C-alpha positions as CSV (number, residue, x, y, z in Angstrom):
1,M,89.5,91.1,150.8
2,K,88.8,92.0,147.2
3,K,89.8,88.6,145.9
4,A,87.7,86.8,148.5
5,L,84.6,88.8,147.8
6,A,85.0,88.3,144.0
7,I,85.1,84.6,144.4
8,L,82.1,84.6,146.7
9,L,80.1,86.9,144.5
10,A,80.9,85.0,141.3
11,A,78.8,82.1,142.6
12,A,76.3,84.2,144.5
13,L,75.3,86.4,141.6
14,A,75.7,84.0,138.6
15,L,72.0,83.4,138.3
16,S,71.2,87.0,138.7
17,M,72.7,87.9,135.3
18,T,69.9,85.9,133.6
19,A,66.9,86.9,135.8
20,C,64.5,89.0,133.7
21,G,66.8,88.4,130.7
22,G,70.5,89.1,130.2
23,K,72.6,90.2,127.3
24,T,76.3,91.0,126.7
25,A,77.4,94.6,127.0
26,S,80.5,96.6,127.9
27,S,80.8,98.5,131.1
28,T,79.4,102.0,130.6
29,A,79.1,105.0,132.8
30,A,77.2,108.3,132.6
31,S,77.4,111.0,135.2
32,T,75.4,114.2,135.6
33,A,77.4,117.3,136.5
34,A,74.5,119.2,138.0
35,S,74.4,119.9,141.7
36,G,71.5,120.8,144.1
37,S,69.0,119.0,146.2
38,A,65.9,116.9,145.6
39,A,62.4,118.2,146.0
40,S,62.3,116.4,149.3
41,G,65.1,118.6,150.6
42,A,67.7,115.8,150.6
43,K,71.2,116.7,149.6
44,G,73.8,114.4,148.2
45,Q,74.2,112.3,145.1
46,V,73.3,108.9,143.6
47,Y,75.6,106.3,142.2
48,Y,73.7,103.2,140.8
49,L,75.7,100.1,139.8
50,N,73.4,98.5,137.4
51,F,73.8,94.8,136.4
52,K,71.5,94.6,133.4
53,P,73.4,95.7,130.3
54,E,70.3,95.6,128.1
55,S,68.7,98.3,130.4
56,D,71.7,100.7,130.4
57,S,70.4,103.2,127.9
58,A,67.0,103.4,129.7
59,W,68.7,104.0,133.1
60,Q,71.0,106.7,131.6
61,T,68.0,108.5,130.2
62,L,66.0,108.3,133.4
63,A,68.9,109.4,135.5
64,A,69.4,112.5,133.3
65,E,65.6,113.3,133.6
66,Y,65.7,113.0,137.4
67,T,68.7,115.3,137.6
68,K,67.0,117.9,135.3
69,E,63.9,117.7,137.5
70,T,65.6,117.8,140.9
71,G,69.2,118.9,140.5
72,V,70.5,115.8,142.2
73,P,73.5,114.2,140.4
74,V,72.8,110.6,139.4
75,K,75.6,108.4,138.0
76,V,74.8,105.1,136.4
77,V,77.5,102.5,135.8
78,T,76.5,99.3,134.1
79,A,78.8,96.2,134.6
80,A,79.5,94.0,131.6
81,S,77.4,90.8,131.4
82,G,78.8,88.2,133.7
83,K,81.1,90.7,135.4
84,Y,78.8,92.2,138.0
85,S,80.4,90.6,141.1
86,D,83.9,91.6,140.0
87,T,82.7,95.2,139.3
88,L,80.9,95.4,142.6
89,T,83.9,94.3,144.5
90,A,86.1,96.8,142.8
91,E,83.7,99.7,143.1
92,M,83.0,99.1,146.8
93,D,86.7,99.5,147.5
94,K,86.7,103.0,146.2
95,S,86.0,106.2,148.2
96,S,83.1,107.0,145.9
97,A,81.4,103.6,146.1
98,P,77.9,102.9,144.7
99,T,75.1,104.1,146.8
100,M,72.6,101.8,145.1
101,F,73.5,98.2,144.0
102,Q,72.2,94.7,143.6
103,V,72.0,91.9,146.2
104,G,69.7,89.3,144.8
105,N,70.1,86.1,146.8
106,K,71.0,84.7,150.2
107,A,74.6,84.1,149.2
108,G,75.0,87.7,148.1
109,L,73.4,88.8,151.3
110,D,75.9,86.8,153.4
111,T,78.7,88.7,151.6
112,W,77.3,92.2,151.4
113,G,74.8,92.3,154.2
114,D,76.9,94.7,156.3
115,Y,76.8,97.1,153.4
116,C,73.0,97.1,153.1
117,L,70.9,99.7,154.8
118,D,67.7,98.4,156.4
119,L,65.0,99.6,154.0
120,K,62.0,98.8,156.2
121,G,59.9,101.8,156.8
122,T,61.4,103.9,153.9
123,K,59.1,105.5,151.4
124,V,60.1,103.2,148.6
125,Y,59.5,100.2,150.9
126,D,56.0,101.4,151.8
127,E,55.1,101.6,148.1
128,M,55.5,97.8,147.7
129,T,52.5,95.6,147.1
130,T,54.3,92.5,148.4
131,Q,57.4,91.7,150.4
132,D,57.7,88.2,148.9
133,F,60.8,89.1,146.8
134,N,62.7,91.0,149.5
135,L,65.8,89.7,151.3
136,T,65.9,90.0,155.1
137,D,68.6,89.1,157.6
138,S,68.3,87.1,160.8
139,T,67.2,90.3,162.7
140,G,64.3,91.0,160.3
141,A,66.1,94.0,158.7
142,V,65.1,94.4,155.0
143,K,68.5,94.4,153.3
144,S,67.3,94.5,149.6
145,I,64.0,94.8,147.8
146,G,62.8,93.0,144.7
147,Y,62.0,95.5,142.0
148,C,60.8,93.2,139.3
149,Y,60.1,89.5,138.9
150,E,59.4,86.6,136.5
151,A,56.6,84.2,136.9
152,F,55.5,80.8,135.6
153,G,52.3,78.8,135.7
154,I,49.9,77.3,133.3
155,I,49.3,79.4,130.2
156,V,45.7,79.2,128.9
157,N,44.2,79.7,125.5
158,K,41.0,81.4,126.7
159,A,39.4,81.2,123.2
160,L,39.8,77.4,123.1
161,L,38.7,77.0,126.7
162,K,35.5,79.0,125.8
163,Q,35.0,76.8,122.7
164,A,35.0,73.8,125.1
165,G,32.3,75.6,127.2
166,Y,34.4,76.9,130.0
167,E,35.8,80.1,131.4
168,V,39.1,80.7,133.3
169,T,37.0,81.5,136.4
170,D,35.8,77.9,136.4
171,I,39.3,76.8,137.3
172,T,40.0,77.4,141.0
173,N,41.9,74.3,142.1
174,F,43.3,71.0,141.0
175,D,39.9,69.3,141.1
176,S,38.3,71.8,138.8
177,L,41.3,71.8,136.5
178,K,41.3,68.0,136.3
179,K,37.5,67.8,135.6
180,I,37.8,70.3,132.7
181,A,41.0,68.7,131.3
182,E,39.5,65.2,131.3
183,D,36.2,66.5,129.7
184,I,38.2,68.2,126.9
185,T,40.2,65.0,126.4
186,A,37.1,62.8,126.2
187,R,35.5,65.1,123.7
188,H,38.7,65.4,121.7
189,K,39.0,61.7,121.4
190,S,35.5,61.4,120.2
191,G,36.1,64.0,117.5
192,E,34.0,66.7,119.0
193,L,36.9,69.1,119.9
194,P,39.9,69.5,117.5
195,F,42.3,70.2,120.3
196,A,43.8,68.5,123.4
197,A,43.8,69.7,126.9
198,F,47.6,70.0,127.5
199,T,50.7,70.3,125.3
200,S,53.2,67.5,125.4
201,A,55.3,67.2,128.6
202,G,58.6,66.6,126.9
203,L,61.5,65.1,128.8
204,D,64.1,66.1,126.2
205,S,66.6,68.5,127.8
206,S,65.1,71.5,125.9
207,S,61.8,70.8,127.9
208,S,62.6,68.8,131.0
209,W,63.6,71.8,133.0
210,R,59.9,72.8,133.1
211,F,59.2,69.8,135.2
212,S,62.4,69.0,137.1
213,G,62.8,72.7,138.0
214,H,59.5,74.6,137.7
215,L,57.0,71.8,138.4
216,A,59.3,70.5,141.1
217,N,58.9,73.9,142.8
218,M,55.4,73.0,143.8
219,P,56.2,70.2,146.4
220,L,59.3,72.0,147.5
221,F,57.5,75.3,148.0
222,Y,54.7,73.8,150.2
223,E,57.2,71.7,152.2
224,F,59.4,74.6,152.9
225,R,56.4,76.8,153.7
226,D,55.2,74.3,156.3
227,D,58.7,73.8,157.7
228,K,59.6,77.5,157.7
229,V,62.8,76.8,155.7
230,T,64.9,79.9,155.2
231,E,68.2,78.4,154.1
232,Q,69.2,75.4,152.0
233,P,68.3,72.2,153.9
234,A,70.6,69.2,154.0
235,T,67.6,66.9,153.6
236,I,64.0,67.1,152.4
237,K,61.0,64.9,153.3
238,G,59.0,64.9,150.1
239,T,55.8,65.7,151.9
240,Y,54.0,66.9,148.8
241,L,55.3,64.5,146.2
242,D,51.8,62.9,145.8
243,N,50.7,66.4,144.7
244,Y,53.5,66.5,142.2
245,K,52.3,63.2,140.9
246,N,48.8,64.5,140.6
247,I,49.7,67.3,138.2
248,W,52.3,65.3,136.3
249,D,49.9,62.5,135.6
250,L,47.3,65.0,134.5
251,Y,49.7,66.5,132.0
252,V,50.6,63.1,130.5
253,A,47.2,61.6,130.4
254,N,45.5,64.6,128.7
255,S,47.8,65.5,125.8
256,D,48.1,64.1,122.3
257,A,51.6,62.8,123.0
258,D,52.2,59.1,123.5
259,P,53.9,58.8,127.0
260,K,56.6,56.7,125.3
261,S,57.4,59.5,123.0
262,L,58.1,62.0,125.8
263,T,61.8,61.1,126.1
264,T,62.5,62.9,122.8
265,A,59.7,65.5,122.9
266,T,61.1,69.0,122.9
267,G,60.2,72.4,124.3
268,D,59.7,73.8,120.8
269,Q,57.2,71.0,120.1
270,A,55.1,71.9,123.1
271,E,55.3,75.6,122.2
272,A,54.2,74.9,118.7
273,E,51.3,72.7,119.9
274,F,50.0,75.6,121.9
275,G,50.8,78.4,119.4
276,K,49.0,76.5,116.7
277,G,45.9,76.0,118.8
278,Q,46.3,72.3,119.3
279,A,46.1,72.5,123.1
280,V,44.4,74.6,125.7
281,F,47.0,74.5,128.5
282,F,50.8,75.0,128.4
283,Q,53.0,75.1,131.4
284,N,55.6,77.9,131.0
285,G,56.4,81.4,132.0
286,T,56.1,85.1,131.3
287,W,59.1,84.9,128.9
288,E,56.8,83.0,126.4
289,Y,54.7,86.1,125.6
290,A,56.8,87.5,122.8
291,N,57.1,84.0,121.1
292,L,53.4,83.3,121.2
293,T,52.2,86.8,120.1
294,G,55.0,87.7,117.7
295,A,54.1,88.0,114.1
296,D,57.1,85.9,113.1
297,K,55.9,82.9,115.0
298,F,52.3,82.3,116.0
299,A,50.7,85.8,116.2
300,M,48.3,84.7,119.0
301,K,45.9,87.4,120.2
302,P,47.0,88.7,123.7
303,D,43.3,88.9,124.7
304,D,43.1,85.1,124.2
305,L,45.9,84.4,126.6
306,T,46.3,84.4,130.4
307,M,48.2,82.4,133.0
308,I,46.8,80.5,136.0
309,P,48.5,78.9,139.0
310,I,49.8,75.4,138.9
311,Y,47.2,73.6,140.9
312,C,48.2,70.2,142.4
313,G,45.6,69.5,145.1
314,V,47.1,71.2,148.1
315,E,44.6,72.4,150.7
316,G,43.9,76.1,150.4
317,E,45.4,76.4,146.9
318,E,42.4,78.4,145.8
319,K,44.3,81.4,147.2
320,A,47.5,80.6,145.3
321,G,49.1,83.0,142.9
322,L,51.6,82.3,140.2
323,C,55.1,80.9,140.8
324,A,57.1,84.1,141.0
325,G,60.6,85.1,142.0
326,T,63.5,87.3,141.2
327,E,67.2,88.0,142.0
328,N,66.7,91.6,140.8
329,C,66.9,93.4,144.1
330,W,68.0,96.9,145.1
331,A,70.2,97.6,148.1
332,V,71.3,101.0,149.5
333,N,74.9,101.4,150.7
334,S,74.9,101.6,154.5
335,K,78.5,102.9,154.4
336,A,77.5,105.9,152.3
337,S,77.0,109.3,153.9
338,A,73.6,110.1,155.3
339,E,73.0,112.7,152.5
340,D,73.8,110.2,149.8
341,Q,71.6,107.5,151.4
342,Q,68.7,109.9,151.5
343,A,69.3,111.1,147.9
344,T,69.3,107.4,146.8
345,L,66.1,106.6,148.7
346,D,64.5,109.6,147.1
347,F,65.6,108.6,143.7
348,M,64.3,105.0,144.2
349,Y,60.9,106.4,145.4
350,W,60.7,108.6,142.3
351,V,61.5,105.6,140.0
352,V,58.6,103.6,141.3
353,T,56.0,106.4,141.6
354,S,56.7,108.9,138.8
355,D,55.2,108.6,135.3
356,A,58.6,108.6,133.7
357,G,60.0,106.0,136.2
358,T,57.1,103.6,136.1
359,K,56.8,103.8,132.3
360,M,60.5,102.8,132.0
361,M,60.2,100.0,134.5
362,A,57.2,98.6,132.7
363,E,58.9,98.7,129.4
364,Q,62.2,97.3,130.6
365,F,61.2,94.9,133.4
366,G,57.5,94.1,133.0
367,P,55.7,93.8,136.4
368,I,57.1,95.7,139.3
369,P,55.6,95.1,142.8
370,F,54.8,98.7,143.6
371,K,51.4,100.5,144.0
372,S,52.0,102.8,141.0
373,A,53.1,100.1,138.6
374,K,51.9,100.6,135.0
375,A,50.3,97.7,133.2
376,S,52.6,95.8,130.9
377,E,51.7,94.7,127.3
378,N,52.6,91.2,128.6
379,V,49.3,89.7,129.8
380,F,51.1,87.0,131.8
381,F,52.9,89.7,133.9
382,N,49.6,91.4,134.4
383,A,48.0,88.2,135.5
384,A,50.8,87.7,138.1
385,N,50.2,91.3,139.4
386,D,46.4,90.7,139.5
387,Y,46.9,87.7,141.8
388,I,49.2,89.7,144.1
389,N,46.8,92.6,144.2
390,K,43.9,90.3,145.1
391,G,45.9,89.1,148.1
392,N,46.7,85.6,146.8
393,Y,49.9,84.1,148.2
394,T,52.9,84.0,145.8
395,V,54.4,80.6,145.2
396,T,58.0,81.7,145.5
397,W,61.0,80.0,143.9
398,A,61.9,77.3,146.4
399,F,64.0,75.5,143.7
400,N,66.6,78.2,144.4
401,Y,67.7,76.0,147.3
402,T,68.5,73.0,145.2
403,P,71.9,71.6,145.8
404,N,74.1,70.7,142.8
405,V,71.0,71.7,140.7
406,D,72.0,70.2,137.4
407,Q,72.8,66.8,138.9
408,W,69.8,66.7,141.1
409,R,67.5,67.6,138.2
410,A,69.1,65.0,136.0
411,G,68.2,62.4,138.6
412,V,64.6,63.6,138.7
413,V,64.3,63.6,134.9
414,A,65.7,60.0,134.7
415,A,63.2,58.8,137.3
416,L,60.3,60.6,135.6
417,T,61.3,59.1,132.3
418,Q,61.4,55.6,133.7
419,Y,58.0,56.1,135.4
420,T,56.3,57.7,132.4
421,A,57.8,56.0,129.4
422,A,58.8,52.6,130.8
423,G,56.1,51.8,133.3
424,G,58.4,52.4,136.3
425,S,57.4,53.0,139.9
426,W,56.6,56.4,141.4
427,D,58.8,55.4,144.3
428,D,61.8,55.9,142.0
429,V,60.7,59.5,141.5
430,K,60.4,60.0,145.3
431,S,63.8,58.5,145.8
432,A,65.3,60.8,143.1
433,F,63.8,63.8,144.9
434,V,64.5,62.9,148.6
435,D,67.6,60.7,148.5
436,G,69.0,62.6,145.6
437,W,68.7,65.9,147.5
438,A,70.7,64.5,150.4
439,T,73.3,63.0,148.1
440,Q,73.8,66.2,146.2
441,Y,73.9,68.3,149.3
442,K,76.8,66.2,150.5
443,N,78.5,66.3,147.1
444,Q,78.3,70.0,146.8
């Protein structure tokens, strides 16, 4: 049993170790010795198996503060980086198993679903501002809830955009984005504006993941939304590949980079073009904030930055939000005693509603999808939350379904390279998408 679960979880949770960042650390445990009951009247104790080594110290401090406030013992054990699945398997075999743990994807849910309490209707669930990041089973039971997320989209230099005569609010869909980008390009070529519309869309391996993974998410998301896909499909249709072409062509035609140079253009090059004020738009994610605003690099002003959705011409995209997802999801052990389950639910509720809890979450995880979330210093995170709070739909991470992801993306990059730098046919890109998906599904 233990060996089988370890093998399954090694694959299921591999990506989880990098979501919202991941660092190497040793296993560590801290346990409070106090006893008593929470303010809600719940008895029992909490044992949280944390999988983010870099947040261990923050969790230990928060656990101690909760125990001091409520008298409820809270133990936090943090697995070493890359060892979460092994640690979870070992700990679940013990009599004092974790009451709160991580189940971050469908594969993990297939393995641990029977150990996950249905969280629908709990106080912590009712505090959520979106259910887009939660994992449910075939019955609709909410088995784990996403407590933080990352997002990507088009980063905008608002100061340059204003210099060109526009505001972010002028961009609401692909047509408006295209009109503004092409106007900037025309005025840039005439010498009126000293900056381009977009940064270079490099196809070097340090940059190509932005387009074979993140940009490719756009046609995948809308196709899967239409077809109500909830598990990895054996085949895809490529329904929205013309929309993928729309935005790719816009990137390429409205930057300073010669299309033939994109085969060797790097991610650092695109970042530098944006950081130095040479372009208005830069497709990337929330993780770029520190690089762009840090004094050791570009020292851009946070007030000059925001992030908008990747518009590609899909009907109704005016209500789109950022591309957001996570594998950072909390589950409560359904095999734990009723007292420990309630103590754990009370602790989770306190984490996402109290001043101490929401402050720690903002500092360690950025945006959290809960009503009492504190604003982050990262303006990209705040933009993501703003879209959610306005009721815009989240463009979730459909690329998580990709079969043999590295091989499939390599095929897409090769086709994009041929199309962009060598005058190839877009049909080759479609084939890499659709036929490549079926091939890699069989191969995996």
